[in-house]
N, C-alpha and C positions, 0 to 999 in steps of 0.2 A: 748513585755513582760512588766509586771508591775514592775516599778521601785519605791521602797519605801524608797530610800535613800535621805533624805532632805538636806544632807550635813551639812554645819555649822549652819543651822537654825533649826536643830533637837530639840534643847533645847526649842524652841518656838512652833514648829509645833506639836510635839507629845502631849504636855500638852493641846494644843488647841483641838486636836482631842479627847483626853480623856474627856475634859470638855464638848464638844459637845455631846458625847455619853451619859455622865451622865445626861445632861439636857434633852435629848430625853427620856431616861429611866424614869426620874422623871415626864415628861409630860405625858407619856403613863400611868404610874402608877396612877397619879392623875386623868386622864380621866377615867380610868377603875373604880377607887374608886367612882367618882361622878356618873358614870353610874349605879353602884351597888346600891348606895344610892337612886338614882332616881327611880330605879326599885322597891326597897322595899317600898318607899313612894307611888308609883302608885299601887302596889298590896294591900297595907293597905287601900288606898282610895277606891279601887274597892270592898274590903271586907266590908268596912263601908257602902257603897251604897247598897250592897246586903242585909245587915241586917236590 
């Protein structure tokens, strides 16, 4: 079974897990934001070439 009791180190372990999750969320959000920006630029570029 899964044992999630870090014992006396809980004060260090849980904040480290929380910080890791936060960093992952920020990395994913930043990556999606850059992808959206890139897509908009690519679509604008293709519209300019068509005109």
